[in-house]
Residue frames as qw, qx, qy, qz and C-alpha x, y, z in Angstrom:
[[0.336, 0.269, -0.215, 0.877, -5.06, -14.29, -8.85],
 [0.210, -0.592, -0.617, 0.473, -6.32, -12.32, -5.92],
 [0.100, 0.912, 0.310, 0.249, -8.09, -8.99, -6.11],
 [0.456, -0.823, 0.096, 0.324, -5.45, -7.58, -3.77],
 [0.572, -0.190, 0.482, 0.636, -2.72, -8.31, -6.31],
 [0.324, 0.634, 0.535, 0.454, -4.90, -6.88, -9.07],
 [0.117, -0.971, -0.200, -0.058, -5.45, -3.62, -7.17],
 [0.564, -0.597, 0.256, 0.509, -1.72, -3.43, -6.35],
 [0.498, 0.161, 0.544, 0.656, -1.09, -3.46, -10.10],
 [0.106, 0.808, 0.465, 0.346, -3.81, -0.89, -10.72],
 [0.355, -0.903, -0.054, 0.237, -2.41, 1.41, -8.04],
 [0.571, -0.329, 0.401, 0.636, 1.01, 1.09, -9.61],
 [0.362, 0.449, 0.569, 0.587, -0.45, 1.91, -13.01],
 [0.096, -0.934, -0.340, -0.050, -2.32, 4.90, -11.56],
 [0.424, -0.782, 0.148, 0.432, 0.89, 6.39, -10.17],
 [0.552, -0.064, 0.545, 0.628, 2.89, 5.55, -13.31],
 [0.260, 0.626, 0.559, 0.478, 0.35, 7.18, -15.64],
 [0.174, -0.953, -0.235, 0.075, -0.21, 10.20, -13.45],
 [0.494, -0.598, 0.272, 0.569, 3.52, 10.84, -13.32],
 [0.455, 0.193, 0.591, 0.638, 3.72, 10.55, -17.13],
 [0.091, 0.815, 0.485, 0.304, 0.85, 13.03, -17.52],
 [0.338, -0.887, -0.057, 0.310, 2.35, 15.50, -15.05],
 [0.524, -0.333, 0.421, 0.661, 5.61, 15.40, -17.00],
 [0.312, 0.417, 0.598, 0.610, 3.90, 16.02, -20.36],
 [0.096, -0.894, -0.427, -0.102, 1.63, 18.69, -18.89],
 [0.464, -0.662, 0.051, 0.586, 4.72, 20.51, -17.61],
 [0.369, -0.022, 0.496, 0.786, 5.43, 21.28, -21.32],
 [0.094, 0.732, 0.611, 0.285, 2.03, 22.92, -21.87],
 [0.059, 0.337, -0.083, 0.936, 1.58, 26.64, -21.79],
 [0.161, 0.198, 0.639, -0.725, -0.72, 28.00, -19.11],
 [0.543, 0.272, -0.119, -0.785, -3.29, 28.72, -21.86],
 [0.550, 0.138, -0.769, -0.295, -3.10, 25.14, -23.18],
 [0.172, -0.045, -0.887, 0.426, -3.48, 23.74, -19.68],
 [0.193, 0.339, 0.551, -0.737, -6.61, 25.82, -18.98],
 [0.371, 0.229, -0.347, -0.830, -8.27, 26.06, -22.41],
 [0.796, 0.170, 0.365, -0.453, -11.41, 24.19, -23.37],
 [0.002, -0.360, 0.862, 0.356, -10.30, 21.02, -25.12],
 [0.664, -0.005, -0.441, -0.603, -13.80, 19.59, -25.54],
 [0.305, 0.018, -0.911, 0.278, -13.44, 17.29, -22.54],
 [0.404, -0.624, -0.660, -0.107, -16.28, 16.58, -20.14],
 [0.430, -0.752, -0.246, 0.434, -14.65, 18.92, -17.62],
 [0.310, 0.948, -0.005, -0.067, -13.44, 21.18, -20.44],
 [0.224, 0.837, -0.490, 0.098, -9.71, 21.67, -19.81],
 [0.702, 0.193, -0.631, 0.267, -6.81, 19.39, -19.04],
 [0.072, 0.275, -0.591, 0.755, -6.35, 21.10, -15.66],
 [0.622, -0.177, 0.168, -0.744, -10.03, 20.86, -14.77],
 [0.896, 0.036, -0.378, -0.229, -10.16, 17.18, -15.75],
 [0.559, 0.215, -0.656, 0.459, -7.07, 16.37, -13.69],
 [0.203, -0.261, 0.461, -0.824, -8.54, 18.31, -10.76],
 [0.793, -0.129, -0.098, -0.588, -11.75, 16.30, -11.07],
 [0.819, 0.095, -0.558, 0.088, -9.74, 13.09, -10.82],
 [0.264, 0.237, -0.625, 0.695, -7.97, 14.33, -7.71],
 [0.477, -0.217, 0.235, -0.818, -11.24, 15.42, -6.15],
 [0.880, -0.042, -0.263, -0.394, -12.86, 12.04, -6.93],
 [0.681, 0.167, -0.649, 0.295, -9.88, 10.04, -5.72],
 [0.023, 0.232, -0.576, 0.783, -9.95, 11.90, -2.42],
 [0.665, -0.171, 0.051, -0.726, -13.69, 11.38, -2.09],
 [0.892, 0.019, -0.429, -0.143, -13.26, 7.63, -2.57],
 [0.502, 0.223, -0.649, 0.527, -10.29, 7.49, -0.19],
 [0.292, -0.271, 0.384, -0.833, -12.34, 9.34, 2.41],
 [0.841, -0.107, -0.115, -0.517, -15.12, 6.77, 2.00],
 [0.823, 0.146, -0.537, 0.111, -12.65, 3.89, 2.22],
 [0.504, 0.142, -0.571, 0.632, -10.66, 5.15, 5.19],
 [0.365, -0.824, -0.430, -0.053, -12.99, 7.58, 7.01],
 [0.569, -0.325, -0.089, 0.750, -9.86, 9.73, 7.48],
 [0.186, 0.921, 0.338, 0.063, -11.42, 13.13, 6.93],
 [0.300, -0.855, 0.205, 0.371, -8.31, 15.05, 8.04],
 [0.496, -0.259, 0.633, 0.535, -6.17, 13.35, 5.40],
 [0.336, 0.319, 0.743, 0.483, -8.58, 13.54, 2.44],
 [0.114, 0.914, 0.345, -0.181, -10.15, 16.94, 2.79],
 [0.577, 0.462, 0.124, 0.662, -8.46, 19.32, 0.36],
 [0.342, -0.793, -0.183, 0.469, -6.79, 22.39, 1.78],
 [0.419, 0.882, -0.010, 0.218, -5.53, 25.59, 0.23],
 [0.564, 0.460, -0.380, 0.571, -2.03, 27.05, 0.65],
 [0.214, -0.565, 0.354, -0.714, -3.05, 28.58, 4.00],
 [0.077, 0.031, -0.949, 0.303, -4.29, 25.24, 5.31],
 [0.507, 0.161, 0.322, -0.783, -7.95, 26.18, 5.14],
 [0.489, 0.241, 0.838, 0.015, -10.42, 23.53, 4.02],
 [0.136, 0.089, -0.512, -0.843, -11.49, 24.02, 0.40],
 [0.537, 0.306, 0.546, -0.565, -15.27, 24.10, 0.20],
 [0.143, 0.019, 0.844, 0.516, -16.05, 21.84, -2.77],
 [0.453, 0.320, 0.165, -0.816, -19.07, 23.00, -4.73],
 [0.869, 0.359, 0.073, -0.332, -19.34, 20.09, -7.17],
 [0.887, -0.035, 0.366, 0.278, -17.48, 17.44, -9.08],
 [0.577, 0.656, 0.125, 0.469, -16.20, 20.17, -11.43],
 [0.346, -0.933, 0.057, 0.077, -14.65, 22.17, -8.59],
 [0.611, 0.602, -0.331, 0.394, -11.13, 23.32, -9.38],
 [0.759, -0.583, -0.177, 0.232, -9.26, 22.37, -6.22],
 [0.523, -0.540, 0.234, 0.617, -5.88, 23.68, -7.34],
 [0.521, 0.847, 0.097, -0.040, -5.59, 26.26, -10.12],
 [0.055, -0.826, 0.552, 0.104, -1.83, 26.60, -9.45],
 [0.843, 0.331, -0.412, -0.105, -0.09, 23.85, -11.47],
 [0.311, 0.422, -0.742, 0.417, 2.77, 23.34, -9.01],
 [0.449, -0.197, 0.575, -0.655, 0.35, 23.01, -6.07],
 [0.882, 0.152, -0.061, -0.441, -1.79, 20.59, -8.10],
 [0.683, 0.389, -0.614, 0.069, 1.22, 18.38, -8.91],
 [0.021, 0.352, -0.756, 0.552, 2.24, 18.20, -5.24],
 [0.629, -0.055, 0.419, -0.652, -1.28, 17.27, -4.16],
 [0.858, 0.284, -0.284, -0.319, -1.64, 14.68, -6.97],
 [0.508, 0.391, -0.730, 0.237, 1.60, 12.99, -5.93],
 [0.231, -0.268, 0.682, -0.640, 0.59, 13.00, -2.28],
 [0.783, 0.065, 0.227, -0.575, -2.73, 11.35, -3.05],
 [0.790, 0.358, -0.482, -0.126, -1.11, 8.77, -5.34],
 [0.240, 0.360, -0.799, 0.418, 1.27, 7.84, -2.52],
 [0.490, -0.122, 0.532, -0.680, -1.71, 7.53, -0.19],
 [0.870, 0.204, -0.103, -0.437, -3.55, 5.26, -2.63],
 [0.611, 0.396, -0.678, 0.102, -0.44, 3.09, -3.03],
 [0.012, -0.289, 0.770, -0.569, -0.04, 2.78, 0.76],
 [0.672, -0.013, 0.328, -0.664, -3.74, 2.04, 1.30],
 [0.853, 0.275, -0.327, -0.301, -3.76, -0.69, -1.35],
 [0.386, 0.397, -0.785, 0.278, -0.73, -2.31, 0.32],
 [0.238, -0.147, 0.721, -0.634, -2.85, -2.73, 3.46],
 [0.736, 0.061, -0.142, -0.659, -5.85, -4.23, 1.68],
 [0.216, -0.149, 0.964, -0.045, -6.84, -7.81, 2.27],
 [0.209, -0.194, -0.822, -0.493, -9.38, -10.08, 0.55],
 [0.180, -0.528, -0.778, 0.288, -11.75, -9.97, 3.53],
 [0.003, -0.512, -0.169, 0.842, -11.93, -6.16, 3.51],
 [0.142, 0.145, -0.558, -0.805, -12.76, -6.22, -0.19],
 [0.254, -0.341, -0.869, -0.251, -15.81, -8.42, 0.52],
 [0.099, -0.489, -0.587, 0.637, -17.11, -6.17, 3.27],
 [0.185, 0.785, 0.529, 0.263, -19.83, -3.70, 2.42],
 [0.239, -0.037, -0.060, 0.968, -19.12, -0.01, 1.93],
 [0.019, -0.794, -0.607, 0.022, -22.00, 2.26, 2.96],
 [0.290, -0.237, 0.030, 0.927, -21.84, 5.89, 1.90],
 [0.323, 0.819, 0.363, -0.306, -23.66, 8.90, 0.48],
 [0.589, 0.410, 0.308, 0.624, -22.77, 10.31, -2.91],
 [0.211, -0.080, -0.056, 0.973, -22.00, 13.97, -3.43],
 [0.325, -0.283, -0.368, -0.824, -25.65, 14.38, -4.42],
 [0.475, -0.250, 0.471, -0.700, -26.90, 12.69, -1.24],
 [0.861, 0.043, -0.357, -0.361, -27.82, 9.26, -2.63],
 [0.641, -0.475, 0.574, -0.185, -27.28, 6.30, -0.29],
 [0.729, 0.393, -0.542, -0.145, -25.21, 3.35, -1.56],
 [0.647, -0.442, 0.596, -0.175, -24.29, 0.01, -0.04],
 [0.890, 0.396, -0.208, -0.090, -22.21, -2.50, -1.98],
 [0.903, -0.226, 0.019, 0.365, -19.08, -4.63, -1.64],
 [0.282, -0.803, 0.248, 0.462, -15.84, -2.69, -1.26],
 [0.538, -0.079, 0.633, 0.551, -14.30, -4.42, -4.28],
 [0.365, 0.709, 0.539, 0.270, -16.88, -2.75, -6.54],
 [0.079, -0.987, -0.043, 0.131, -15.92, 0.71, -5.29],
 [0.467, -0.582, 0.475, 0.466, -12.19, 0.03, -5.61],
 [0.533, 0.275, 0.656, 0.458, -12.73, -1.22, -9.16],
 [0.201, 0.905, 0.355, 0.123, -14.64, 1.97, -9.89],
 [0.323, -0.850, 0.180, 0.376, -11.80, 4.11, -8.43],
 [0.449, -0.336, 0.608, 0.562, -9.27, 2.69, -10.87],
 [0.407, 0.498, 0.676, 0.359, -11.66, 2.52, -13.85],
 [0.045, 0.957, 0.265, -0.108, -12.70, 6.14, -13.32],
 [0.343, -0.708, 0.348, 0.510, -9.04, 7.23, -13.33],
 [0.466, 0.000, 0.713, 0.523, -8.40, 5.40, -16.59],
 [0.293, 0.744, 0.585, 0.136, -11.51, 6.90, -18.20],
 [0.017, 0.985, 0.081, -0.151, -10.57, 10.52, -17.54],
 [0.425, -0.572, 0.490, 0.502, -6.85, 10.03, -18.15],
 [0.514, 0.305, 0.680, 0.425, -7.83, 8.75, -21.62],
 [0.190, 0.924, 0.328, 0.058, -9.60, 12.08, -22.22],
 [0.262, -0.880, 0.231, 0.322, -6.49, 13.95, -21.10],
 [0.526, -0.238, 0.634, 0.514, -4.18, 11.93, -23.37],
 [0.438, 0.613, 0.576, 0.317, -6.50, 12.63, -26.31],
 [0.011, 0.992, 0.104, -0.068, -6.35, 16.37, -25.53],
 [0.456, -0.660, 0.424, 0.420, -2.55, 16.22, -25.20],
 [0.573, 0.148, 0.659, 0.464, -2.34, 14.56, -28.59],
 [0.277, 0.849, 0.410, 0.185, -4.52, 17.27, -30.13],
 [0.175, -0.967, 0.110, 0.146, -2.18, 19.84, -28.59],
 [0.613, 0.675, -0.390, 0.129, 0.76, 18.17, -30.30],
 [0.280, -0.616, 0.670, -0.307, 2.13, 16.56, -27.15],
 [0.705, 0.120, -0.688, -0.126, 3.07, 12.88, -27.01],
 [0.657, -0.565, 0.285, -0.410, 2.01, 11.23, -23.78],
 [0.033, 0.435, -0.900, 0.013, 3.97, 8.13, -24.76],
 [0.489, -0.121, -0.841, -0.199, 2.82, 4.56, -24.35],
 [0.471, -0.343, 0.310, -0.752, -0.06, 4.26, -21.93],
 [0.815, -0.058, -0.520, -0.247, -0.55, 0.48, -22.02],
 [0.687, -0.595, 0.318, -0.268, -0.62, -1.21, -18.65],
 [0.984, 0.060, 0.059, 0.156, 1.19, -4.19, -20.15],
 [0.523, 0.639, -0.239, 0.511, 4.15, -1.97, -20.99],
 [0.324, -0.732, 0.356, -0.483, 4.29, -0.78, -17.40],
 [0.907, -0.319, 0.240, -0.133, 4.25, -4.37, -16.13],
 [0.892, 0.320, -0.046, 0.316, 7.09, -5.31, -18.51],
 [0.578, -0.612, 0.014, 0.539, 9.13, -2.52, -16.97]]
């Protein structure tokens, strides 16, 4: 199987899981959404914002499309990110719209991937200024693995809050 097909499945899983989480999080109170749940980024909202921030950082590295992947507030002004824990969108409805937009962008980008591009080197600086140079496929793998890692934290918090995120297995998604 090709990496392109693999990443198409991972992009589908990303969108599927994010939509499930948005639906479950719609049932949380504002306090539950924002309270410290013992996650690395403390709250469900902060963790989901971290994922959005990271996804946009990776998409910017992949596409070089700064205009598309710089986060903006309701007035259209660029949000000055201060760190990986920066809360891009504290308003839940705004967050959901931005998450869905970025998921659609990831889906569209993956559809355009080819095996050759995945073998090319990606050269970039991290948010802390470190230089990296490695094959694109490693970064794309990280993008999807990182999403799964933090979504697992969110599903654990939702379970603690008495909310059922439902089945999260990728195999279930593939079976339809």
